[in-house]
All heavy atoms as a GROMACS GRO file, in nm:
protein
  584
    1MET      N    1   6.615   9.811  -0.947
    1MET     CA    2   6.599   9.923  -0.844
    1MET      C    3   6.624   9.858  -0.715
    1MET      O    4   6.589   9.743  -0.692
    1MET     CB    5   6.453   9.983  -0.852
    1MET     CG    6   6.430  10.085  -0.757
    1MET     SD    7   6.268  10.159  -0.790
    1MET     CE    8   6.245  10.247  -0.635
    2ASP      N    9   6.688   9.937  -0.624
    2ASP     CA   10   6.716   9.882  -0.493
    2ASP      C   11   6.598   9.906  -0.394
    2ASP      O   12   6.519  10.004  -0.404
    2ASP     CB   13   6.844   9.954  -0.432
    2ASP     CG   14   6.968   9.911  -0.489
    2ASP    OD1   15   6.959   9.808  -0.568
    2ASP    OD2   16   7.073   9.970  -0.478
    3GLN      N   17   6.590   9.803  -0.310
    3GLN     CA   18   6.482   9.799  -0.196
    3GLN      C   19   6.550   9.813  -0.061
    3GLN      O   20   6.650   9.747  -0.039
    3GLN     CB   21   6.399   9.698  -0.202
    3GLN     CG   22   6.326   9.658  -0.332
    3GLN     CD   23   6.241   9.534  -0.319
    3GLN    OE1   24   6.235   9.466  -0.227
    3GLN    NE2   25   6.198   9.480  -0.431
    4ASN      N   26   6.499   9.893   0.023
    4ASN     CA   27   6.532   9.894   0.172
    4ASN      C   28   6.457   9.771   0.222
    4ASN      O   29   6.340   9.766   0.222
    4ASN     CB   30   6.500  10.032   0.237
    4ASN     CG   31   6.580  10.135   0.186
    4ASN    OD1   32   6.703  10.122   0.167
    4ASN    ND2   33   6.523  10.258   0.180
    5ILE      N   34   6.531   9.692   0.295
    5ILE     CA   35   6.471   9.567   0.350
    5ILE      C   36   6.524   9.548   0.505
    5ILE      O   37   6.612   9.605   0.549
    5ILE     CB   38   6.498   9.444   0.276
    5ILE    CG1   39   6.651   9.410   0.274
    5ILE    CG2   40   6.440   9.447   0.139
    5ILE    CD1   41   6.682   9.276   0.213
    6MET      N   42   6.436   9.475   0.570
    6MET     CA   43   6.462   9.437   0.713
    6MET      C   44   6.447   9.287   0.714
    6MET      O   45   6.353   9.231   0.683
    6MET     CB   46   6.348   9.503   0.806
    6MET     CG   47   6.384   9.466   0.942
    6MET     SD   48   6.274   9.548   1.058
    6MET     CE   49   6.113   9.476   1.018
    7VAL      N   50   6.558   9.231   0.753
    7VAL     CA   51   6.556   9.079   0.761
    7VAL      C   52   6.544   9.042   0.916
    7VAL      O   53   6.624   9.096   0.998
    7VAL     CB   54   6.693   9.022   0.708
    7VAL    CG1   55   6.711   8.874   0.731
    7VAL    CG2   56   6.706   9.056   0.559
    8THR      N   57   6.456   8.957   0.948
    8THR     CA   58   6.436   8.900   1.086
    8THR      C   59   6.504   8.767   1.082
    8THR      O   60   6.482   8.675   0.992
    8THR     CB   61   6.287   8.880   1.120
    8THR    OG1   62   6.230   9.002   1.098
    8THR    CG2   63   6.272   8.834   1.257
    9VAL      N   64   6.591   8.750   1.179
    9VAL     CA   65   6.678   8.617   1.188
    9VAL      C   66   6.590   8.529   1.282
    9VAL      O   67   6.537   8.566   1.388
    9VAL     CB   68   6.808   8.656   1.256
    9VAL    CG1   69   6.891   8.525   1.272
    9VAL    CG2   70   6.884   8.753   1.158
   10GLU      N   71   6.601   8.396   1.244
   10GLU     CA   72   6.534   8.298   1.321
   10GLU      C   73   6.586   8.289   1.462
   10GLU      O   74   6.719   8.303   1.485
   10GLU     CB   75   6.553   8.158   1.252
   10GLU     CG   76   6.474   8.148   1.126
   10GLU     CD   77   6.509   8.007   1.048
   10GLU    OE1   78   6.598   7.947   1.089
   10GLU    OE2   79   6.430   7.992   0.956
   11ASP      N   80   6.508   8.253   1.563
   11ASP     CA   81   6.553   8.245   1.702
   11ASP      C   82   6.674   8.152   1.713
   11ASP      O   83   6.763   8.190   1.782
   11ASP     CB   84   6.434   8.194   1.789
   11ASP     CG   85   6.330   8.305   1.812
   11ASP    OD1   86   6.354   8.424   1.785
   11ASP    OD2   87   6.208   8.270   1.849
   12ALA      N   88   6.670   8.041   1.647
   12ALA     CA   89   6.783   7.949   1.658
   12ALA      C   90   6.912   7.999   1.608
   12ALA      O   91   7.020   7.948   1.634
   12ALA     CB   92   6.743   7.820   1.594
   13HIS      N   93   6.904   8.104   1.531
   13HIS     CA   94   7.031   8.159   1.479
   13HIS      C   95   7.074   8.298   1.531
   13HIS      O   96   7.166   8.364   1.488
   13HIS     CB   97   7.018   8.178   1.321
   13HIS     CG   98   7.006   8.050   1.251
   13HIS    ND1   99   6.897   7.978   1.238
   13HIS    CD2  100   7.102   7.976   1.196
   13HIS    CE1  101   6.910   7.867   1.171
   13HIS    NE2  102   7.037   7.861   1.144
   14GLN      N  103   7.005   8.335   1.649
   14GLN     CA  104   7.039   8.464   1.692
   14GLN      C  105   7.181   8.477   1.741
   14GLN      O  106   7.241   8.586   1.734
   14GLN     CB  107   6.947   8.484   1.832
   14GLN     CG  108   6.803   8.507   1.801
   14GLN     CD  109   6.764   8.631   1.732
   14GLN    OE1  110   6.822   8.732   1.773
   14GLN    NE2  111   6.678   8.639   1.644
   15GLU      N  112   7.236   8.377   1.794
   15GLU     CA  113   7.374   8.393   1.844
   15GLU      C  114   7.487   8.402   1.739
   15GLU      O  115   7.594   8.438   1.766
   15GLU     CB  116   7.409   8.265   1.932
   15GLU     CG  117   7.337   8.265   2.071
   15GLU     CD  118   7.379   8.166   2.158
   15GLU    OE1  119   7.492   8.109   2.149
   15GLU    OE2  120   7.304   8.141   2.257
   16ARG      N  121   7.434   8.358   1.618
   16ARG     CA  122   7.529   8.370   1.500
   16ARG      C  123   7.475   8.471   1.400
   16ARG      O  124   7.505   8.456   1.279
   16ARG     CB  125   7.555   8.234   1.442
   16ARG     CG  126   7.444   8.146   1.415
   16ARG     CD  127   7.473   8.017   1.351
   16ARG     NE  128   7.531   8.019   1.223
   16ARG     CZ  129   7.465   8.038   1.102
   16ARG    NH1  130   7.336   8.034   1.108
   16ARG    NH2  131   7.531   8.046   0.990
   17ILE      N  132   7.427   8.585   1.451
   17ILE     CA  133   7.364   8.688   1.353
   17ILE      C  134   7.480   8.738   1.266
   17ILE      O  135   7.444   8.779   1.151
   17ILE     CB  136   7.285   8.785   1.443
   17ILE    CG1  137   7.194   8.874   1.339
   17ILE    CG2  138   7.386   8.872   1.527
   17ILE    CD1  139   7.092   8.961   1.422
   18LYS      N  140   7.585   8.760   1.322
   18LYS     CA  141   7.700   8.817   1.231
   18LYS      C  142   7.727   8.730   1.125
   18LYS      O  143   7.762   8.770   1.004
   18LYS     CB  144   7.819   8.842   1.320
   18LYS     CG  145   7.795   8.966   1.416
   18LYS     CD  146   7.929   8.983   1.487
   18LYS     CE  147   7.891   9.110   1.586
   18LYS     NZ  148   8.011   9.157   1.671
   19ALA      N  149   7.725   8.588   1.139
   19ALA     CA  150   7.754   8.492   1.028
   19ALA      C  151   7.633   8.503   0.929
   19ALA      O  152   7.656   8.494   0.811
   19ALA     CB  153   7.761   8.358   1.094
   20VAL      N  154   7.504   8.523   0.982
   20VAL     CA  155   7.395   8.540   0.888
   20VAL      C  156   7.413   8.657   0.806
   20VAL      O  157   7.394   8.663   0.685
   20VAL     CB  158   7.268   8.536   0.967
   20VAL    CG1  159   7.144   8.565   0.877
   20VAL    CG2  160   7.236   8.400   1.043
   21ALA      N  161   7.457   8.771   0.862
   21ALA     CA  162   7.483   8.893   0.798
   21ALA      C  163   7.591   8.874   0.691
   21ALA      O  164   7.573   8.920   0.580
   21ALA     CB  165   7.531   9.010   0.891
   22ASP      N  166   7.693   8.798   0.723
   22ASP     CA  167   7.789   8.770   0.615
   22ASP      C  168   7.728   8.683   0.494
   22ASP      O  169   7.765   8.719   0.383
   22ASP     CB  170   7.914   8.694   0.685
   22ASP     CG  171   7.999   8.770   0.767
   22ASP    OD1  172   7.987   8.893   0.761
   22ASP    OD2  173   8.067   8.712   0.856
   23GLN      N  174   7.640   8.604   0.528
   23GLN     CA  175   7.579   8.518   0.421
   23GLN      C  176   7.488   8.606   0.334
   23GLN      O  177   7.482   8.596   0.219
   23GLN     CB  178   7.502   8.402   0.485
   23GLN     CG  179   7.585   8.295   0.539
   23GLN     CD  180   7.514   8.194   0.606
   23GLN    OE1  181   7.399   8.211   0.672
   23GLN    NE2  182   7.548   8.061   0.599
   24LEU      N  183   7.426   8.707   0.400
   24LEU     CA  184   7.337   8.803   0.326
   24LEU      C  185   7.421   8.890   0.231
   24LEU      O  186   7.380   8.917   0.114
   24LEU     CB  187   7.261   8.884   0.432
   24LEU     CG  188   7.147   8.814   0.511
   24LEU    CD1  189   7.090   8.909   0.618
   24LEU    CD2  190   7.043   8.771   0.419
   25ARG      N  191   7.541   8.929   0.283
   25ARG     CA  192   7.627   9.006   0.194
   25ARG      C  193   7.682   8.919   0.081
   25ARG      O  194   7.670   8.972  -0.042
   25ARG     CB  195   7.750   9.046   0.278
   25ARG     CG  196   7.732   9.157   0.384
   25ARG     CD  197   7.860   9.203   0.432
   25ARG     NE  198   7.833   9.300   0.543
   25ARG     CZ  199   7.829   9.279   0.680
   25ARG    NH1  200   7.844   9.148   0.712
   25ARG    NH2  201   7.803   9.369   0.766
   26ALA      N  202   7.699   8.800   0.101
   26ALA     CA  203   7.745   8.709  -0.011
   26ALA      C  204   7.632   8.693  -0.114
   26ALA      O  205   7.653   8.663  -0.236
   26ALA     CB  206   7.788   8.575   0.047
   27ALA      N  207   7.504   8.701  -0.065
   27ALA     CA  208   7.385   8.680  -0.156
   27ALA      C  209   7.350   8.808  -0.218
   27ALA      O  210   7.259   8.811  -0.307
   27ALA     CB  211   7.266   8.635  -0.068
   28GLY      N  212   7.426   8.925  -0.196
   28GLY     CA  213   7.405   9.050  -0.260
   28GLY      C  214   7.344   9.164  -0.184
   28GLY      O  215   7.315   9.269  -0.236
   29MET      N  216   7.314   9.137  -0.056
   29MET     CA  217   7.264   9.248   0.030
   29MET      C  218   7.366   9.336   0.078
   29MET      O  219   7.477   9.301   0.123
   29MET     CB  220   7.190   9.189   0.150
   29MET     CG  221   7.126   9.287   0.235
   29MET     SD  222   7.032   9.208   0.381
   29MET     CE  223   7.001   9.338   0.480
   30ARG      N  224   7.343   9.464   0.068
   30ARG     CA  225   7.436   9.571   0.125
   30ARG      C  226   7.382   9.588   0.272
   30ARG      O  227   7.280   9.664   0.284
   30ARG     CB  228   7.442   9.693   0.033
   30ARG     CG  229   7.514   9.673  -0.093
   30ARG     CD  230   7.505   9.770  -0.196
   30ARG     NE  231   7.362   9.800  -0.234
   30ARG     CZ  232   7.286   9.719  -0.318
   30ARG    NH1  233   7.335   9.620  -0.354
   30ARG    NH2  234   7.164   9.754  -0.357
   31VAL      N  235   7.448   9.531   0.369
   31VAL     CA  236   7.409   9.528   0.507
   31VAL      C  237   7.435   9.672   0.557
   31VAL      O  238   7.551   9.714   0.554
   31VAL     CB  239   7.480   9.422   0.593
   31VAL    CG1  240   7.443   9.443   0.741
   31VAL    CG2  241   7.428   9.296   0.539
   32ARG      N  242   7.337   9.735   0.628
   32ARG     CA  243   7.346   9.876   0.684
   32ARG      C  244   7.369   9.853   0.827
   32ARG      O  245   7.463   9.925   0.897
   32ARG     CB  246   7.226   9.958   0.656
   32ARG     CG  247   7.238  10.097   0.701
   32ARG     CD  248   7.129  10.194   0.665
   32ARG     NE  249   7.082  10.174   0.533
   32ARG     CZ  250   6.952  10.147   0.495
   32ARG    NH1  251   6.867  10.122   0.578
   32ARG    NH2  252   6.918  10.130   0.365
   33GLN      N  253   7.282   9.768   0.897
   33GLN     CA  254   7.291   9.763   1.040
   33GLN      C  255   7.264   9.613   1.075
   33GLN      O  256   7.175   9.548   1.023
   33GLN     CB  257   7.182   9.840   1.118
   33GLN     CG  258   7.197   9.996   1.102
   33GLN     CD  259   7.085  10.059   1.188
   33GLN    OE1  260   6.974  10.041   1.149
   33GLN    NE2  261   7.126  10.138   1.285
   34VAL      N  262   7.335   9.562   1.181
   34VAL     CA  263   7.302   9.429   1.243
   34VAL      C  264   7.266   9.461   1.388
   34VAL      O  265   7.345   9.527   1.467
   34VAL     CB  266   7.432   9.348   1.246
   34VAL    CG1  267   7.409   9.224   1.312
   34VAL    CG2  268   7.487   9.330   1.100
   35LEU      N  269   7.145   9.420   1.417
   35LEU     CA  270   7.099   9.461   1.555
   35LEU      C  271   7.058   9.331   1.630
   35LEU      O  272   6.957   9.274   1.641
   35LEU     CB  273   6.964   9.531   1.534
   35LEU     CG  274   6.969   9.661   1.448
   35LEU    CD1  275   6.830   9.713   1.410
   35LEU    CD2  276   7.046   9.765   1.530
   36PRO      N  277   7.178   9.272   1.697
   36PRO     CA  278   7.169   9.141   1.764
   36PRO      C  279   7.069   9.138   1.875
   36PRO      O  280   6.997   9.036   1.897
   36PRO     CB  281   7.302   9.121   1.811
   36PRO     CG  282   7.380   9.234   1.806
   36PRO     CD  283   7.294   9.332   1.713
   37THR      N  284   7.045   9.245   1.945
   37THR     CA  285   6.947   9.242   2.052
   37THR      C  286   6.805   9.213   2.020
   37THR      O  287   6.733   9.144   2.084
   37THR     CB  288   6.943   9.380   2.117
   37THR    OG1  289   7.076   9.415   2.158
   37THR    CG2  290   6.858   9.388   2.242
   38ILE      N  291   6.759   9.254   1.892
   38ILE     CA  292   6.635   9.226   1.853
   38ILE      C  293   6.630   9.131   1.727
   38ILE      O  294   6.526   9.096   1.676
   38ILE     CB  295   6.553   9.352   1.808
   38ILE    CG1  296   6.631   9.436   1.694
   38ILE    CG2  297   6.532   9.444   1.936
   38ILE    CD1  298   6.549   9.557   1.643
   39GLY      N  299   6.739   9.083   1.683
   39GLY     CA  300   6.753   8.976   1.580
   39GLY      C  301   6.709   9.034   1.441
   39GLY      O  302   6.647   8.966   1.368
   40VAL      N  303   6.749   9.147   1.411
   40VAL     CA  304   6.722   9.216   1.284
   40VAL      C  305   6.846   9.267   1.219
   40VAL      O  306   6.935   9.313   1.272
   40VAL     CB  307   6.622   9.332   1.305
   40VAL    CG1  308   6.610   9.417   1.184
   40VAL    CG2  309   6.486   9.279   1.351
   41ILE      N  310   6.841   9.250   1.076
   41ILE     CA  311   6.947   9.305   0.997
   41ILE      C  312   6.886   9.394   0.893
   41ILE      O  313   6.792   9.353   0.827
   41ILE     CB  314   7.035   9.185   0.925
   41ILE    CG1  315   7.090   9.095   1.046
   41ILE    CG2  316   7.139   9.247   0.833
   41ILE    CD1  317   7.148   8.965   0.969
   42THR      N  318   6.935   9.514   0.868
   42THR     CA  319   6.871   9.605   0.770
   42THR      C  320   6.983   9.632   0.664
   42THR      O  321   7.099   9.616   0.681
   42THR     CB  322   6.831   9.746   0.840
   42THR    OG1  323   6.949   9.811   0.884
   42THR    CG2  324   6.727   9.719   0.946
   43GLY      N  325   6.931   9.674   0.546
   43GLY     CA  326   7.014   9.707   0.437
   43GLY      C  327   6.925   9.725   0.310
   43GLY      O  328   6.813   9.751   0.312
   44THR      N  329   7.007   9.710   0.203
   44THR     CA  330   6.934   9.735   0.067
   44THR      C  331   6.978   9.617  -0.026
   44THR      O  332   7.083   9.542  -0.004
   44THR     CB  333   6.983   9.866   0.008
   44THR    OG1  334   7.121   9.859  -0.022
   44THR    CG2  335   6.932   9.988   0.073
   45VAL      N  336   6.893   9.584  -0.116
   45VAL     CA  337   6.908   9.476  -0.215
   45VAL      C  338   6.847   9.514  -0.345
   45VAL      O  339   6.743   9.579  -0.345
   45VAL     CB  340   6.856   9.340  -0.151
   45VAL    CG1  341   6.719   9.336  -0.149
   45VAL    CG2  342   6.915   9.221  -0.235
   46SER      N  343   6.907   9.464  -0.454
   46SER     CA  344   6.847   9.483  -0.593
   46SER      C  345   6.718   9.388  -0.600
   46SER      O  346   6.718   9.286  -0.525
   46SER     CB  347   6.941   9.458  -0.701
   46SER     OG  348   6.975   9.330  -0.699
   47ASP      N  349   6.620   9.431  -0.688
   47ASP     CA  350   6.506   9.348  -0.710
   47ASP      C  351   6.541   9.207  -0.746
   47ASP      O  352   6.485   9.110  -0.707
   47ASP     CB  353   6.424   9.415  -0.814
   47ASP     CG  354   6.352   9.541  -0.761
   47ASP    OD1  355   6.341   9.561  -0.646
   47ASP    OD2  356   6.324   9.623  -0.852
   48SER      N  357   6.642   9.198  -0.833
   48SER     CA  358   6.682   9.068  -0.880
   48SER      C  359   6.751   8.974  -0.782
   48SER      O  360   6.747   8.855  -0.807
   48SER     CB  361   6.785   9.086  -1.001
   48SER     OG  362   6.912   9.152  -0.955
   49GLN      N  363   6.792   9.032  -0.673
   49GLN     CA  364   6.853   8.948  -0.568
   49GLN      C  365   6.759   8.931  -0.449
   49GLN      O  366   6.811   8.849  -0.347
   49GLN     CB  367   6.994   9.006  -0.531
   49GLN     CG  368   7.086   9.013  -0.647
   49GLN     CD  369   7.215   9.084  -0.602
   49GLN    OE1  370   7.203   9.192  -0.567
   49GLN    NE2  371   7.335   9.026  -0.629
   50ARG      N  372   6.648   8.983  -0.442
   50ARG     CA  373   6.560   8.970  -0.326
   50ARG      C  374   6.526   8.841  -0.295
   50ARG      O  375   6.531   8.806  -0.175
   50ARG     CB  376   6.434   9.057  -0.372
   50ARG     CG  377   6.312   9.038  -0.265
   50ARG     CD  378   6.334   9.135  -0.134
   50ARG     NE  379   6.227   9.106  -0.048
   50ARG     CZ  380   6.124   9.181  -0.022
   50ARG    NH1  381   6.110   9.285  -0.085
   50ARG    NH2  382   6.042   9.144   0.075
   51ASP      N  383   6.488   8.749  -0.384
   51ASP     CA  384   6.458   8.613  -0.359
   51ASP      C  385   6.568   8.534  -0.298
   51ASP      O  386   6.551   8.447  -0.204
   51ASP     CB  387   6.414   8.542  -0.484
   51ASP     CG  388   6.274   8.589  -0.536
   51ASP    OD1  389   6.207   8.649  -0.446
   51ASP    OD2  390   6.244   8.561  -0.656
   52ALA      N  391   6.696   8.562  -0.333
   52ALA     CA  392   6.806   8.490  -0.283
   52ALA      C  393   6.829   8.528  -0.132
   52ALA      O  394   6.869   8.441  -0.055
   52ALA     CB  395   6.941   8.535  -0.369
   53ILE      N  396   6.789   8.642  -0.083
   53ILE     CA  397   6.803   8.686   0.041
   53ILE      C  398   6.716   8.598   0.132
   53ILE      O  399   6.751   8.548   0.247
   53ILE     CB  400   6.766   8.839   0.061
   53ILE    CG1  401   6.858   8.917  -0.012
   53ILE    CG2  402   6.759   8.877   0.211
   53ILE    CD1  403   7.010   8.907   0.020
   54GLY      N  404   6.590   8.569   0.087
   54GLY     CA  405   6.497   8.478   0.174
   54GLY      C  406   6.541   8.332   0.188
   54GLY      O  407   6.501   8.267   0.276
   55ASN      N  408   6.636   8.298   0.095
   55ASN     CA  409   6.695   8.153   0.093
   55ASN      C  410   6.812   8.134   0.183
   55ASN      O  411   6.860   8.030   0.200
   55ASN     CB  412   6.709   8.110  -0.044
   55ASN     CG  413   6.587   8.099  -0.123
   55ASN    OD1  414   6.481   8.064  -0.074
   55ASN    ND2  415   6.597   8.123  -0.252
   56VAL      N  416   6.858   8.241   0.239
   56VAL     CA  417   6.973   8.236   0.323
   56VAL      C  418   6.947   8.160   0.456
   56VAL      O  419   6.834   8.193   0.510
   56VAL     CB  420   7.033   8.374   0.358
   56VAL    CG1  421   7.152   8.371   0.464
   56VAL    CG2  422   7.094   8.435   0.227
   57GLY      N  423   7.033   8.072   0.502
   57GLY     CA  424   7.000   8.000   0.625
   57GLY      C  425   6.992   8.095   0.741
   57GLY      O  426   7.072   8.186   0.760
   58GLY      N  427   6.888   8.070   0.820
   58GLY     CA  428   6.873   8.156   0.943
   58GLY      C  429   6.788   8.277   0.926
   58GLY      O  430   6.742   8.342   1.019
   59VAL      N  431   6.735   8.295   0.803
   59VAL     CA  432   6.646   8.410   0.773
   59VAL      C  433   6.501   8.355   0.805
   59VAL      O  434   6.456   8.268   0.732
   59VAL     CB  435   6.653   8.464   0.632
   59VAL    CG1  436   6.548   8.566   0.597
   59VAL    CG2  437   6.796   8.527   0.623
   60ALA      N  438   6.425   8.423   0.900
   60ALA     CA  439   6.287   8.397   0.917
   60ALA      C  440   6.204   8.474   0.832
   60ALA      O  441   6.093   8.420   0.781
   60ALA     CB  442   6.254   8.422   1.063
   61ARG      N  443   6.226   8.592   0.802
   61ARG     CA  444   6.134   8.681   0.721
   61ARG      C  445   6.218   8.804   0.664
   61ARG      O  446   6.315   8.852   0.712
   61ARG     CB  447   6.029   8.733   0.810
   61ARG     CG  448   5.921   8.827   0.747
   61ARG     CD  449   5.809   8.874   0.831
   61ARG     NE  450   5.858   8.899   0.964
   61ARG     CZ  451   5.805   8.843   1.077
   61ARG    NH1  452   5.697   8.766   1.071
   61ARG    NH2  453   5.843   8.887   1.194
   62VAL      N  454   6.171   8.840   0.542
   62VAL     CA  455   6.227   8.963   0.463
   62VAL      C  456   6.123   9.047   0.431
   62VAL      O  457   6.019   9.017   0.377
   62VAL     CB  458   6.295   8.918   0.338
   62VAL    CG1  459   6.348   9.039   0.266
   62VAL    CG2  460   6.406   8.816   0.361
   63GLU      N  461   6.130   9.176   0.494
   63GLU     CA  462   6.021   9.276   0.455
   63GLU      C  463   6.080   9.404   0.404
   63GLU      O  464   6.191   9.447   0.435
   63GLU     CB  465   5.967   9.314   0.604
   63GLU     CG  466   5.900   9.205   0.678
   63GLU     CD  467   5.848   9.244   0.815
   63GLU    OE1  468   5.746   9.321   0.810
   63GLU    OE2  469   5.912   9.198   0.919
   64GLU      N  470   6.006   9.451   0.314
   64GLU     CA  471   6.043   9.588   0.255
   64GLU      C  472   6.021   9.694   0.363
   64GLU      O  473   5.920   9.696   0.428
   64GLU     CB  474   5.964   9.616   0.132
   64GLU     CG  475   6.013   9.731   0.062
   64GLU     CD  476   5.954   9.758  -0.086
   64GLU    OE1  477   5.890   9.657  -0.127
   64GLU    OE2  478   5.971   9.858  -0.133
   65GLN      N  479   6.113   9.783   0.374
   65GLN     CA  480   6.105   9.888   0.469
   65GLN      C  481   6.049  10.010   0.385
   65GLN      O  482   6.098  10.062   0.287
   65GLN     CB  483   6.229   9.939   0.526
   65GLN     CG  484   6.279   9.845   0.626
   65GLN     CD  485   6.406   9.900   0.697
   65GLN    OE1  486   6.506   9.916   0.631
   65GLN    NE2  487   6.401   9.904   0.826
   66GLU      N  488   5.924  10.067   0.437
   66GLU     CA  489   5.876  10.187   0.367
   66GLU      C  490   5.937  10.312   0.431
   66GLU      O  491   5.964  10.324   0.540
   66GLU     CB  492   5.719  10.182   0.400
   66GLU     CG  493   5.643  10.069   0.350
   66GLU     CD  494   5.633  10.067   0.185
   66GLU    OE1  495   5.635  10.179   0.133
   66GLU    OE2  496   5.625   9.961   0.137
   67ALA      N  497   5.963  10.397   0.327
   67ALA     CA  498   6.021  10.517   0.372
   67ALA      C  499   5.913  10.617   0.439
   67ALA      O  500   5.808  10.622   0.370
   67ALA     CB  501   6.092  10.596   0.256
   68PRO      N  502   5.935  10.671   0.541
   68PRO     CA  503   5.828  10.764   0.600
   68PRO      C  504   5.806  10.875   0.506
   68PRO      O  505   5.897  10.933   0.449
   68PRO     CB  506   5.891  10.803   0.729
   68PRO     CG  507   6.023  10.784   0.728
   68PRO     CD  508   6.058  10.665   0.627
   69GLN      N  509   5.678  10.910   0.495
   69GLN     CA  510   5.649  11.027   0.406
   69GLN      C  511   5.586  11.135   0.490
   69GLN      O  512   5.491  11.118   0.556
   69GLN     CB  513   5.541  10.985   0.297
   69GLN     CG  514   5.603  10.884   0.204
   69GLN     CD  515   5.496  10.836   0.095
   69GLN    OE1  516   5.386  10.886   0.093
   69GLN    NE2  517   5.544  10.757   0.002
   70VAL      N  518   5.643  11.255   0.478
   70VAL     CA  519   5.603  11.371   0.563
   70VAL      C  520   5.540  11.458   0.470
   70VAL      O  521   5.600  11.499   0.364
   70VAL     CB  522   5.730  11.427   0.630
   70VAL    CG1  523   5.682  11.559   0.704
   70VAL    CG2  524   5.790  11.331   0.723
   71PRO      N  525   5.416  11.514   0.498
   71PRO     CA  526   5.364  11.608   0.419
   71PRO      C  527   5.424  11.748   0.400
   71PRO      O  528   5.497  11.778   0.504
   71PRO     CB  529   5.211  11.634   0.461
   71PRO     CG  530   5.226  11.579   0.616
   71PRO     CD  531   5.334  11.472   0.612
   72PRO      N  532   5.412  11.813   0.306
   72PRO     CA  533   5.481  11.956   0.295
   72PRO      C  534   5.436  12.036   0.410
   72PRO      O  535   5.322  12.021   0.460
   72PRO     CB  536   5.441  12.003   0.163
   72PRO     CG  537   5.336  11.912   0.107
   72PRO     CD  538   5.334  11.795   0.192
   73PRO      N  539   5.520  12.136   0.456
   73PRO     CA  540   5.484  12.217   0.569
   73PRO      C  541   5.358  12.289   0.547
   73PRO      O  542   5.284  12.337   0.640
   73PRO     CB  543   5.596  12.324   0.566
   73PRO     CG  544   5.710  12.259   0.482
   73PRO     CD  545   5.648  12.164   0.400
   74ASP      N  546   5.312  12.325   0.424
   74ASP     CA  547   5.184  12.399   0.397
   74ASP      C  548   5.062  12.309   0.380
   74ASP      O  549   4.952  12.359   0.362
   74ASP     CB  550   5.209  12.487   0.286
   74ASP     CG  551   5.235  12.421   0.155
   74ASP    OD1  552   5.276  12.303   0.161
   74ASP    OD2  553   5.219  12.477   0.050
   75ALA      N  554   5.073  12.178   0.410
   75ALA     CA  555   4.966  12.092   0.390
   75ALA      C  556   4.866  12.109   0.502
   75ALA      O  557   4.904  12.138   0.629
   75ALA     CB  558   5.010  11.948   0.390
   76GLU      N  559   4.741  12.072   0.480
   76GLU     CA  560   4.639  12.092   0.591
   76GLU      C  561   4.671  11.988   0.695
   76GLU      O  562   4.710  11.875   0.668
   76GLU     CB  563   4.496  12.068   0.539
   76GLU     CG  564   4.451  12.184   0.453
   76GLU     CD  565   4.312  12.167   0.403
   76GLU    OE1  566   4.224  12.117   0.491
   76GLU    OE2  567   4.273  12.215   0.297
   77ILE      N  568   4.621  12.012   0.828
   77ILE     CA  569   4.637  11.922   0.928
   77ILE      C  570   4.533  11.821   0.918
   77ILE      O  571   4.409  11.852   0.888
   77ILE     CB  572   4.633  11.983   1.067
   77ILE    CG1  573   4.748  12.093   1.085
   77ILE    CG2  574   4.628  11.887   1.177
   77ILE    CD1  575   4.737  12.171   1.205
   78GLN      N  576   4.558  11.686   0.928
   78GLN     CA  577   4.464  11.591   0.917
   78GLN      C  578   4.417  11.533   1.054
   78GLN      O  579   4.464  11.536   1.146
   78GLN     CB  580   4.530  11.463   0.843
   78GLN     CG  581   4.560  11.504   0.703
   78GLN     CD  582   4.616  11.394   0.624
   78GLN    OE1  583   4.598  11.276   0.663
   78GLN    NE2  584   4.674  11.421   0.507
   0.00000   0.00000   0.00000
């Protein structure tokens, strides 16, 4: 199953974030966005390749992105 993930790039690798994104692609991540201003790369990865993403040079942290859940329109107000 695929996971939506957010990769935080180490400060020392901020200037080469596009190269880090290329390495993430090579490791199996389907990169959706590269956000150089905040040092974040978003995308999807299969469960079997998740560990490889964390081992890419320049990666500080890999976090799963939770999909926002909106209650149905007829739900009670909380």
